[in-house]
C-alpha positions as CSV (number, residue, x, y, z in Angstrom):
1,M,-124.6,75.6,25.0
2,N,-125.3,74.6,21.4
3,I,-127.2,71.3,21.4
4,D,-129.4,70.1,18.6
5,F,-132.7,69.3,20.4
6,S,-134.1,67.7,17.2
7,R,-131.5,64.9,17.8
8,I,-132.5,64.7,21.5
9,L,-136.1,64.2,20.6
10,E,-135.2,61.4,18.3
11,L,-133.2,59.8,21.1
12,L,-136.0,60.1,23.6
13,K,-138.0,57.6,21.5
14,E,-135.4,54.9,22.3
15,I,-134.9,55.6,26.0
16,P,-137.5,54.0,28.3
17,S,-140.0,56.5,29.5
18,H,-139.5,55.8,33.2
19,V,-136.0,57.4,32.9
20,F,-137.8,60.7,32.4
21,K,-140.5,60.2,35.1
22,Q,-138.5,59.2,38.1
23,S,-136.0,61.7,39.5
24,C,-133.1,60.7,41.8
25,L,-132.6,64.2,43.2
26,T,-133.3,65.2,46.8
27,I,-134.2,68.5,48.3
28,L,-131.1,70.1,50.0
29,P,-131.5,71.5,53.6
30,Q,-130.5,75.1,53.9
31,N,-127.9,74.5,56.6
32,Q,-126.2,72.0,54.3
33,M,-126.3,74.6,51.4
34,D,-124.4,77.0,53.6
35,E,-121.7,74.3,54.1
36,I,-121.5,73.5,50.4
37,N,-121.1,77.2,49.5
38,K,-117.9,77.1,51.6
39,T,-116.5,74.1,49.7
40,I,-114.2,74.5,46.7
41,P,-115.9,72.6,43.8
42,I,-114.2,70.0,41.7
43,L,-116.2,71.1,38.7
44,K,-118.9,73.8,38.2
45,Q,-120.5,74.4,34.8
46,H,-123.8,75.1,33.1
47,L,-125.2,71.9,31.6
48,I,-128.5,70.7,30.1
49,I,-130.6,68.4,32.3
50,Y,-134.1,67.0,31.9
51,S,-136.3,68.1,34.8
52,T,-139.0,65.5,35.7
53,I,-140.9,68.1,37.8
54,Q,-141.2,70.7,34.9
55,E,-141.1,68.0,32.2
56,S,-138.7,70.0,30.2
57,F,-135.0,70.6,29.5
58,L,-133.1,73.1,31.7
59,N,-129.8,74.9,31.2
60,I,-128.7,75.1,34.8
61,S,-125.5,75.5,36.9
62,I,-124.3,72.1,38.2
63,L,-121.8,71.8,41.1
64,L,-119.6,68.8,41.7
65,I,-118.0,68.4,45.1
66,P,-116.6,65.1,46.7
67,N,-119.4,62.6,46.4
68,L,-122.1,65.2,45.8
69,L,-123.8,66.7,42.7
70,V,-125.6,69.9,43.6
71,I,-128.3,71.3,41.3
72,A,-130.0,74.5,42.5
73,D,-131.6,73.4,45.9
74,Q,-131.3,69.7,45.2
75,Y,-128.5,67.1,45.6
76,L,-127.5,63.7,44.6
77,V,-125.2,61.3,46.6
78,L,-122.9,59.8,43.9
79,S,-121.7,56.8,45.8
80,N,-125.2,55.5,45.6
81,C,-125.4,55.9,41.8
82,R,-124.5,53.9,38.8
83,I,-123.3,55.5,35.6
84,V,-125.1,54.1,32.6
85,K,-123.6,54.6,29.1
86,L,-126.3,55.2,26.5
87,K,-125.2,53.3,23.4
88,Q,-127.8,55.1,21.3
89,C,-125.9,58.4,21.7
90,S,-123.3,57.6,19.1
91,K,-125.6,57.5,16.1
92,Y,-127.1,60.8,17.1
93,D,-123.6,62.4,17.8
94,L,-124.8,63.2,21.3
95,H,-122.9,63.2,24.6
96,I,-125.1,62.1,27.6
97,I,-124.5,60.7,31.1
98,Q,-127.2,58.8,32.8
99,L,-127.0,58.6,36.6
100,S,-129.4,56.1,38.3
101,N,-130.0,55.0,41.9
102,A,-132.8,53.3,43.7
103,T,-135.2,56.2,43.5
104,G,-134.8,57.4,39.9
105,H,-132.5,58.8,37.2
106,L,-130.8,61.9,36.0
107,L,-129.7,62.7,32.4
108,L,-126.9,65.2,31.7
109,F,-126.3,66.5,28.2
110,F,-123.0,67.9,27.0
111,S,-122.2,70.1,24.0
112,T,-118.7,68.8,23.3
113,K,-116.9,65.4,23.6
114,Q,-114.1,67.1,25.7
115,Q,-116.6,68.3,28.2
116,Y,-118.3,64.9,28.3
117,K,-114.9,63.2,29.0
118,E,-114.0,65.6,31.7
119,W,-117.3,65.0,33.6
120,M,-117.3,61.3,33.0
121,A,-113.8,60.9,34.5
122,K,-114.7,62.8,37.6
123,L,-118.1,61.2,38.1
124,K,-116.7,57.7,37.7
125,S,-114.3,58.3,40.6
126,F,-117.4,58.5,42.9
127,C,-120.1,56.3,41.3
128,K,-120.6,52.6,41.2
129,L,-119.0,50.9,38.2
130,T,-119.6,47.6,36.5
131,N,-117.6,44.9,34.6
132,F,-114.8,44.5,37.2
133,S,-113.6,41.2,35.7
134,N,-113.3,42.8,32.2
135,K,-110.9,45.5,33.5
136,F,-109.0,43.9,36.3
137,Q,-107.2,40.7,37.1
138,L,-106.9,39.2,40.6
139,L,-103.3,38.3,41.3
140,E,-102.6,37.6,45.0
141,Q,-104.5,37.5,48.3
142,I,-102.5,39.4,50.9
143,I,-104.9,39.1,53.9
144,K,-108.6,38.0,54.3
145,D,-110.7,39.9,51.7
146,Y,-107.8,42.0,50.4
147,Y,-106.2,41.3,47.1
148,I,-103.5,42.6,44.8
149,I,-105.1,43.4,41.4
150,Q,-103.8,44.6,38.0
151,H,-105.5,46.8,35.5
152,K,-105.5,44.9,32.3
153,K,-105.0,47.8,30.0
154,T,-102.6,50.1,32.0
155,K,-100.8,47.2,33.8
156,K,-100.9,49.3,37.0
157,Y,-101.3,47.5,40.4
158,Y,-103.9,48.3,42.9
159,T,-105.2,46.8,46.2
160,A,-108.9,45.7,46.4
161,Y,-111.2,44.8,49.2
162,V,-113.7,42.3,47.9
163,H,-116.9,42.1,49.9
164,S,-119.4,39.3,49.3
165,I,-123.0,40.6,49.1
166,R,-124.2,37.4,50.6
167,A,-121.8,37.8,53.6
168,S,-123.2,38.1,57.1
169,S,-121.9,41.7,57.4
170,P,-124.7,44.0,56.3
171,V,-124.1,45.9,53.0
172,D,-125.5,49.1,54.5
173,I,-122.4,49.3,56.8
174,L,-120.1,49.0,53.8
175,H,-122.1,51.7,51.9
176,S,-121.8,54.0,54.9
177,E,-118.0,53.5,54.9
178,I,-117.8,54.1,51.2
179,Q,-119.6,57.5,51.6
180,T,-117.1,58.5,54.2
181,L,-114.1,57.5,52.1
182,R,-115.6,59.3,49.1
183,S,-116.0,62.5,51.1
184,I,-112.8,62.8,53.2
185,K,-109.1,61.9,52.8
186,H,-106.5,61.3,55.5
187,P,-103.3,59.3,55.8
188,S,-104.9,56.8,58.2
189,L,-107.8,56.2,55.9
190,L,-107.5,54.1,52.8
191,D,-107.3,56.0,49.5
192,L,-110.4,54.8,47.7
193,K,-110.1,55.1,43.9
194,W,-113.2,53.2,42.5
195,V,-116.1,51.0,43.5
196,Y,-117.2,48.2,41.3
197,E,-120.4,46.1,41.9
198,D,-121.9,43.0,40.4
199,H,-124.6,40.5,41.5
200,H,-122.3,38.8,43.9
201,Y,-119.5,41.1,45.1
202,I,-118.6,44.7,45.8
203,Y,-115.1,45.7,45.0
204,L,-113.4,48.7,46.7
205,I,-110.2,49.6,44.8
206,Y,-107.5,51.5,46.6
207,E,-104.0,52.8,45.6
208,Y,-101.5,49.9,45.8
209,F,-100.2,48.9,49.2
210,K,-99.4,45.7,51.0
211,C,-100.5,45.3,54.6
212,E,-100.9,43.0,57.6
213,K,-103.6,43.2,60.3
214,L,-102.1,44.3,63.6
215,L,-103.6,41.2,65.3
216,D,-102.0,38.9,62.7
217,L,-98.5,40.5,63.3
218,L,-98.9,40.0,67.0
219,N,-99.8,36.3,66.4
220,Q,-96.7,36.0,64.2
221,G,-94.5,37.0,67.2
222,L,-94.2,40.8,66.7
223,I,-93.2,42.7,69.9
224,L,-93.6,46.5,69.5
225,D,-90.9,48.7,71.1
226,Q,-92.1,51.7,73.1
227,T,-91.8,54.1,70.2
228,Q,-93.8,52.0,67.8
229,L,-96.4,51.3,70.4
230,A,-96.8,55.1,71.1
231,S,-96.8,55.8,67.4
232,I,-99.8,53.5,66.9
233,I,-101.8,55.0,69.7
234,L,-100.9,58.6,68.7
235,Q,-101.9,58.0,65.0
236,L,-105.2,56.6,66.2
237,L,-105.8,59.7,68.3
238,Q,-104.9,61.9,65.4
239,S,-107.3,60.1,63.2
240,L,-110.1,60.7,65.7
241,K,-109.3,64.4,65.7
242,F,-109.7,64.5,62.0
243,L,-112.9,62.5,62.0
244,R,-114.4,64.7,64.6
245,K,-113.8,67.8,62.5
246,N,-115.9,66.1,59.8
247,N,-118.7,65.1,62.3
248,I,-117.8,61.4,62.0
249,Y,-116.8,58.7,64.4
250,H,-115.3,55.3,63.6
251,G,-117.0,53.1,66.2
252,N,-115.1,49.9,65.6
253,I,-111.4,50.5,66.5
254,T,-109.8,47.0,67.3
255,P,-106.5,45.4,66.5
256,N,-108.3,43.4,63.8
257,N,-109.4,46.6,62.1
258,I,-105.9,48.3,62.2
259,L,-103.9,47.6,59.1
260,I,-100.2,48.1,59.1
261,N,-98.6,49.2,55.8
262,T,-95.7,46.7,55.4
263,Q,-94.2,48.7,52.5
264,S,-93.9,52.0,54.2
265,S,-90.5,53.0,55.5
266,F,-92.1,54.3,58.8
267,L,-94.9,52.8,60.8
268,Q,-98.1,53.8,58.9
269,L,-101.5,52.4,59.8
270,F,-105.0,52.4,58.3
271,I,-108.2,52.0,60.3
272,V,-110.9,50.1,58.4
273,N,-114.4,48.6,58.9
274,M,-116.2,51.6,60.3
275,A,-119.4,50.9,62.2
276,F,-122.8,51.9,60.9
277,I,-122.4,55.7,61.0
278,S,-125.2,57.0,58.8
279,R,-127.8,59.0,60.7
280,I,-127.0,57.2,64.0
281,D,-129.6,59.2,65.8
282,Q,-132.3,57.8,63.6
283,E,-131.1,54.2,63.6
284,P,-131.7,51.7,66.4
285,L,-128.8,51.4,68.8
286,Q,-129.1,47.6,68.4
287,Q,-127.6,48.0,64.9
288,Y,-124.4,49.3,66.4
289,L,-124.3,46.7,69.2
290,L,-124.6,43.9,66.8
291,N,-121.7,45.0,64.7
292,V,-119.1,46.0,67.4
293,H,-117.3,43.4,69.6
294,E,-118.7,43.6,73.1
295,S,-115.2,44.1,74.6
296,Y,-114.9,47.4,72.7
297,I,-118.3,49.0,73.6
298,A,-117.9,51.9,76.0
299,P,-119.7,51.4,79.4
300,E,-121.9,54.5,78.9
301,I,-123.3,52.9,75.7
302,K,-124.0,49.6,77.5
303,Q,-125.8,51.5,80.2
304,G,-127.9,53.4,77.6
305,I,-126.8,56.8,78.9
306,A,-124.8,57.8,75.7
307,K,-124.7,57.1,72.0
308,P,-121.6,56.2,70.0
309,S,-119.3,59.1,69.3
310,V,-115.7,60.1,69.2
311,E,-115.7,60.0,73.0
312,S,-116.5,56.2,72.8
313,D,-113.9,55.9,70.1
314,V,-111.3,57.2,72.7
315,Y,-112.4,54.4,75.0
316,Q,-111.8,51.9,72.2
317,I,-108.3,53.2,71.7
318,G,-107.9,52.6,75.5
319,I,-108.9,49.0,75.0
320,V,-106.4,48.6,72.1
321,L,-103.7,50.0,74.3
322,Y,-104.7,47.6,77.1
323,F,-104.7,44.7,74.6
324,L,-101.2,45.5,73.4
325,T,-99.8,46.4,76.8
326,F,-100.8,43.0,78.3
327,Y,-100.6,40.9,75.2
328,I,-99.2,37.4,75.7
329,H,-98.1,35.7,72.5
330,Q,-100.7,33.0,71.5
331,K,-102.7,32.2,68.4
332,R,-105.8,34.3,68.8
333,K,-108.5,34.4,66.2
334,D,-110.0,37.7,67.5
335,E,-109.1,40.7,69.6
336,R,-111.5,39.8,72.4
337,V,-110.8,41.2,75.9
338,D,-112.5,39.1,78.5
339,R,-112.5,41.7,81.2
340,I,-110.6,44.9,82.0
341,Q,-108.5,44.0,85.0
342,L,-107.3,47.2,86.6
343,D,-105.2,45.3,89.1
344,L,-103.0,44.3,86.1
345,I,-102.1,48.0,85.8
346,D,-101.4,48.2,89.5
347,K,-99.1,45.2,89.4
348,A,-97.3,46.6,86.3
349,E,-96.6,49.9,88.1
350,E,-95.3,47.9,91.1
351,Y,-93.0,46.0,88.7
352,L,-91.7,49.2,87.2
353,S,-91.0,50.7,90.7
354,Q,-88.7,47.8,91.6
355,L,-85.1,48.6,91.8
356,D,-84.1,45.3,90.1
357,K,-85.4,45.7,86.6
358,N,-83.6,42.5,85.4
359,T,-86.4,40.3,86.7
360,Q,-88.3,38.6,83.8
361,Y,-91.8,40.0,83.2
362,K,-94.3,38.1,81.2
363,Y,-95.9,41.3,79.6
364,K,-93.2,42.4,77.1
365,M,-94.9,45.7,76.1
366,V,-95.1,47.3,79.6
367,Y,-92.5,50.1,79.3
368,C,-93.1,53.0,81.7
369,A,-95.4,54.6,84.2
370,S,-96.6,57.3,81.8
371,Q,-97.8,54.6,79.4
372,L,-99.9,53.0,82.3
373,D,-101.1,56.4,83.3
374,L,-102.5,57.2,79.9
375,L,-104.1,53.6,79.8
376,R,-105.9,54.3,83.1
377,R,-107.3,57.6,81.8
378,L,-108.4,56.2,78.5
379,L,-110.4,53.5,80.3
380,D,-111.9,55.8,82.9
381,K,-115.7,56.5,83.2
382,K,-117.1,59.0,80.6
383,E,-117.1,61.9,83.0
384,N,-113.5,61.4,84.1
385,R,-112.1,60.0,80.8
386,I,-109.2,61.9,79.3
387,R,-110.2,64.3,76.5
388,L,-108.9,63.8,72.9
389,E,-106.7,66.9,72.8
390,E,-105.3,66.2,76.3
391,A,-104.5,62.6,75.3
392,M,-102.6,63.7,72.3
393,K,-100.4,65.9,74.5
394,H,-99.9,63.3,77.2
395,H,-96.5,63.2,78.8
396,W,-95.9,59.6,77.5
397,F,-95.6,61.0,73.9
398,V,-93.6,64.1,75.2
399,N,-91.1,61.9,77.1
400,I,-90.5,59.6,74.0
401,K,-89.9,62.6,71.8
402,Q,-87.4,64.1,74.3
403,K,-85.5,60.8,74.7
404,L,-85.1,60.3,71.0
405,K,-82.9,63.1,69.7
406,P,-83.9,64.1,66.1
407,K,-81.4,63.0,63.5
408,I,-81.6,64.9,60.3
409,E,-80.1,62.1,58.3
410,R,-82.9,59.8,59.4
411,R,-86.2,61.6,58.6
412,K,-88.4,58.5,58.9
413,Q,-88.6,56.1,61.8
414,H,-87.8,52.6,60.6
415,L,-89.2,49.5,62.1
416,P,-86.5,46.9,63.0
417,S,-88.9,44.7,64.9
418,L,-91.3,44.5,61.9
419,K,-88.5,43.7,59.5
420,T,-88.3,39.9,60.2
421,I,-92.2,39.6,60.0
422,I,-92.4,41.6,56.8
423,E,-89.6,39.5,55.1
424,L,-91.5,36.3,56.0
425,C,-94.7,37.7,54.5
426,E,-93.0,38.6,51.2
427,Q,-91.6,35.2,50.2
428,N,-93.9,35.0,47.3
429,E,-91.7,35.3,44.1
430,S,-94.3,37.6,42.4
431,S,-94.1,40.2,45.1
432,K,-90.9,41.6,43.8
433,Y,-92.6,42.8,40.6
434,F,-95.1,44.9,42.3
435,V,-94.5,48.7,42.3
436,K,-93.9,50.4,45.5
437,Q,-96.7,52.4,47.1
438,Q,-96.2,56.1,47.0
439,K,-94.7,57.4,50.3
440,I,-97.1,59.4,52.4
441,I,-95.5,61.6,55.0
442,D,-97.7,62.3,58.0
443,E,-97.0,65.8,59.2
444,E,-98.2,64.9,62.7
445,S,-96.0,61.8,63.1
446,V,-95.0,60.9,66.6
447,L,-91.4,62.2,66.3
448,E,-92.5,65.3,64.3
449,E,-89.2,65.1,62.4
450,N,-90.4,67.3,59.6
451,N,-91.1,70.0,62.0
452,S,-87.7,69.7,63.5
453,I,-86.0,69.9,60.1
454,E,-88.1,73.0,59.1
455,E,-87.2,74.7,62.4
456,L,-83.5,74.0,61.6
457,M,-84.1,75.3,58.0
458,Y,-85.6,78.5,59.3
459,Q,-82.7,79.2,61.7
460,L,-80.1,78.4,59.1
461,E,-81.8,80.5,56.5
462,K,-81.9,83.4,59.0
463,N,-78.2,83.0,59.7
464,Q,-77.4,82.9,56.0
465,Q,-79.2,86.2,55.4
466,S,-77.5,87.9,58.3
467,K,-73.9,86.9,57.7
468,R,-71.6,84.8,55.6
469,P,-71.4,81.2,56.7
470,S,-68.5,80.3,59.0
471,K,-66.6,77.1,58.6
472,E,-68.4,75.5,61.4
473,N,-71.7,76.3,59.8
474,H,-70.7,75.2,56.4
475,E,-71.8,71.6,56.9
476,K,-75.2,72.6,58.4
477,L,-75.9,74.9,55.4
478,R,-75.1,72.1,53.0
479,M,-77.5,69.8,54.8
480,F,-80.1,72.6,54.8
481,E,-80.0,72.9,51.0
482,Q,-80.4,69.2,50.7
483,F,-83.3,68.8,52.9
484,K,-85.0,72.0,51.7
485,T,-85.3,70.5,48.2
486,Q,-86.7,67.2,49.5
487,I,-89.3,68.9,51.9
488,E,-90.5,71.1,49.1
489,C,-91.1,68.1,47.0
490,D,-93.0,66.5,49.8
491,K,-95.2,69.6,50.3
492,T,-96.0,69.7,46.6
493,S,-97.1,66.1,46.7
494,Q,-99.3,66.8,49.7
495,Q,-100.9,69.8,48.0
496,K,-102.2,67.5,45.3
497,Q,-104.2,65.6,47.9
498,F,-107.9,65.4,47.5
499,V,-110.0,68.3,48.4
500,F,-111.8,67.7,51.8
501,S,-115.4,68.4,52.2
502,K,-118.4,67.1,54.2
503,S,-120.8,64.7,52.7
504,I,-124.6,64.5,53.1
505,M,-125.1,61.2,55.0
């Protein structure tokens, strides 16, 4: 790397001395190093840094993976850092990035402007940024704390969550969720683009979408049909499976923390507002209990015999299913469940067993015995509670899949019962100018329609190779070519998804 150190020495005179004396790097545990070595890096190059320990410049290999900068046996969590642009660099024709957090600073030196821009763009996607009001314009509030915003230069639309630093909710919880969203990507987690911060607010900027809280939709009169209800529960279970693979739990799954994407052509949800998940073993349990609604705390946690985990998240999904199953339309401000009444499940089973199904039943979302069976097992004691994998294969989901014959011409499940509600929510004239959110196809959707199509494709392709198509197969082959092209496009889009890796919490 060809860098003129005489210019650096001149620059050092204008940079405060504490920048060189306080390091922001932390020693990396060996077991974490083994995990990092298995992760495909976003960037890996030799750069010049200033070492506060050796008080000298080092030419060293630097590894960038999601939310982490790894230098030898040290690391830096980027979501805790600010990027500082050194204005003095221009007159010395230098390219320098300064990363700063609460403990210290790190200076990175670049030999070319192109290399500097490449690293700056990647680091900005993880670090805290400033001057939100200079770059974005608030347009419309869609739900509490969520806004449609527009980039002033590119004119592109985004959705932003605006958190007041003075709010009652601790900022530590938000930072913990930011670390998680920086490190992993999943269709049921919001796609975090940037984080801006000033003296009063923290802005989390996501890809553009319009949403409604599940609780608000219920208050507006939404009644989920059986397929939609099952889809919500199955998507929640699938999300837990993904979180568990990354050694994370959510801890705060309630109807108020489930967002429904009102612009998706199929029922897509996001789970938000994670509980305090950073080093839970070292944090007092009281921190968790204060930030989770009492109705959604698993009995084993209340009794002090277990700590929050994916297993307690499974119980929370049971509470959500209970809330939806026995929901009676009324204006409710929260998702509170006063007491789990198992006799309600007994009475619902008795109702379903009656020969005369024409009698009016006040609980509109009680559909079948298998739904009630899953509900019982989700709410059972920890030692008897249904396991995550078993819940995902429950016969309620299997029965729904068998009843609904796959239709190739309808690849996505539309939501007729949501349509009226969504139309009411989109009366604002400015809404029609917003671009549509890119469509995300969840490969594990409740109907698994993509899998059905791919199986058909495989069979038709096999037939095509073995013999000439008959007249009766001609229409199937035409459909096969049509959907083959579409699915390949979808796969290409998914392959561009963010690289997953585990973060140091």
